[in-house]
C-alpha positions, 0 to 999 in steps of 0.5 A, a space after each residue: 500500500 502507498 503511504 497514507 496520512 493518518 490523523 488520530 484524535 483523542 478528544 478526551 483522554 489519550 488512549 490510542 498512542 500505541 496504535 499510532 506509533 505502530 502505524 508510523 513505524 510501518 512507514 505511514 505519516 501520522 499526526 496525533 491530537 490530544 485534547 486533555 491538557 494534563 495528559 498532553 505529553 502522552 506519546 510525545 517523542 513516539 508520534 508527531 503531534 498536532 494542536 488543531 485536529 480540525 486543521 488536519 482533516 483535509 490532509 488526512 487520508 484516514 481519521 481515527 477516533 479512540 473513544 466515544 467521549 469529547 471532554 467528558 461528554 458523548 460526541 465522537 460518533 456525531 463528529 465521525 458521522 459528519 466527516 463521513 458525510 463529507 467523504 472522509 474515511 473514518 474509524 469511529 462510531 455514530 450517535 446511536 452506537 456511542 449510546 450503546 456504551 453510555 446508556 445501558 438501558 438503551 443497549 439492552 433494548 437494542 439487543 432485545 429488539 434483535 432477538 438477544 436474550 438479556 438479564 433482568 435489569 432496571 435503571 434508577 435516578 433515585 437511590 431511595 427508589 432503588 433501595 426499596 426495589 432491592 428490599 422488595 425483590 431480594 437477590 444479588 445485583 450488579 450496580 452499574 453507574 451510567 453516563 460519564 461517571 461509569 468511567 470510574 471503574 471502581 464504582 461498579 459493584 458486583 453483589 454477593 448476598 442473596 438478599 441484596 443487603 450488600 447492594 443496599 449498603 453500597 447504594 447508601 454509601 454511593 448516595 453520600 459520596 457520589 450522589 452529586 455526580 452519579 446521575 443514574 445507575 442500573 441494577 442488573 441481576 447477577 448470574 454465575 458463569 464464564 465472563 467472556 467478550 466477543 469482539 469484531 471489526 466492522 467495515 460499515 457493511 459487515 464484520 471482518 473475519 476472524 472475530 476475536 474472543 477475549 477475557 478481561 481481568 478487571 480487578 487490581 490484584 491476582 486472584 481477581 480481588 481488590 478494586 475494579 480497574 479499567 482492566 489489568 490485562 487481557 487474554 484472547 484468541 481468534 476464530 471464525 464465526 461461532 455460536 458465541 458470536 452468532 447469538 450476540 454481535 452476529 444478530 446486530 450485523 444489519 443494525 450496525 450496517 444501517 448505522 454505518 458503524 466503522 471500527 471495533 465493537 465488543 460485547 462483554 457477556 456472562 455465559 452458562 450452560 443455559 445461555 449467553 447474557 450480554 452485560 455491556 458494549 464497548 463500541 470503540 477500541 478496547 484498552 488494552 484489547 486493541 494493543 493485543 489485537 495489534 500484536 496478533 495482526 500479521 496483516 499490516 496494521 495501517 493497511 488494515 485500518 485504511 481498508 476498514 475505514 473505506 469499507 473495502 472488505 479488508 483481509 485480516 491475517 492474525 496469529 493462530 494461537 493465543 495472546 496475553 497482554 499485561 498492564 504495567 502500572 505505577 502509583 496511584 493507579 487505579 485511584 486519582 491522587 496527584 500528590 502520590 503521583 508526583 512523589 512516586 511516578 511522575 517522569 519516572 524512567 522506564 529501563 530495559 535491562 537488555 535494551 535490545 529486548 523491546 519486542 512486545 512492549 507497548 506504550 500507554 501513558 509514556 513519553 520518549 525524551 531523547 531516547 529515554 522512555 518516561 512515565 507521562 500523563 497522570 493515570 499511572 498506566 505506563 505499558 502493556 506487555 504482550 506475549 503470543 504462543 501456540 497455547 495460553 501458557 506459552 503466551 503467558 510465559 513470553 509476556 512475563 519473560 518480557 516484563 522481567 526485562 522492564 524496570 520502573 520504580 514502584 511498578 506493579 502488575 497482575 501475574 495471573 493473566 490467562 490463568 482463567 482460560 487454562 484452569 476453567 473457562 476454556 473447558 466450560 465454554 467448550 463443554 457448553 458448545 459455544 466455541 464451535 460452529 453456530 
């Protein structure tokens, strides 16, 4: 493919720096815009930056949006739709697909309208009404904040008590501490099973094969304990359309085509031997999912996304085994504490014991200052380190071997990414028949 001009846009927090860096290393021209002033240095030294993304629109052959948010409000889908109407090739959503993530009730309606079974759920804007509902309908529930505050991942609470007593306690606590920001939330019945996500790239017309099956690891500590984070790591593999895909994303293929959606879309589900129950959508790149997908791609990344944005039925060749990604973090992640970040992490050096061994190391909130990688931004999410292999254990070994070559003061990470597949999830999904043909 001839050299393309790629414009990457982070209109809220910067998330897509590594993909921009990868495409630049393939020889394409890249410009990256970061809206957030506090995070503006992320990816400095890795990719060229621009201070005005709109001024670069005519220069760009391909425009890529990394999220659905514009300075804390929904909006990239509307912008992407307008740019497509002007004839631009865009990786991004639409107002309706943005809403799949921000409005969980709407997402469940879309699924139900297309024949997808959903769990009992109800939305609330009043804490007292929700507490009364749980008292009248005792059961374990999941508390899911709605709107912008849903990005504070530690607020998602998975109830354990059969009478819902712990959920009531959490709702009372949230009303006191978060009532001014949490304008709404959803209560969803909790179901035991395998948590698994189905992901596909959509080219405006149909899904590109193969599709992606991935397993998120959201808790901070090994063993899936501690506070919720955006994600601490991902394990995955690729396959042709199967029962898991056809009972979820496959049913929305026509709807997404009508919308003109272009990009990655992911639905996280709980699966048991009785059925598949969608929990939430990610109608954009997932993080660190896209980093691991990028690592698995054997097709040129820039060529793939250019063809995806133009609806040219791209050919996607991927690693045929398994992949593991591990997030490497520093204090105060997953919390916000500027003093702790300043004292422990700001501008900390990222050192490689063997400087020649950087394969599989991907940037998140990182900058390059005259050849020295350093911690950037304020979040404390520094790197994603990946591994691939013929088995999940092979992929794990490679990822953790690569982490062993990285030194950052006060760094931490989970050491069990991928264990779930090996110890239980893989056998159960196979036994229930979800990974074979539809």
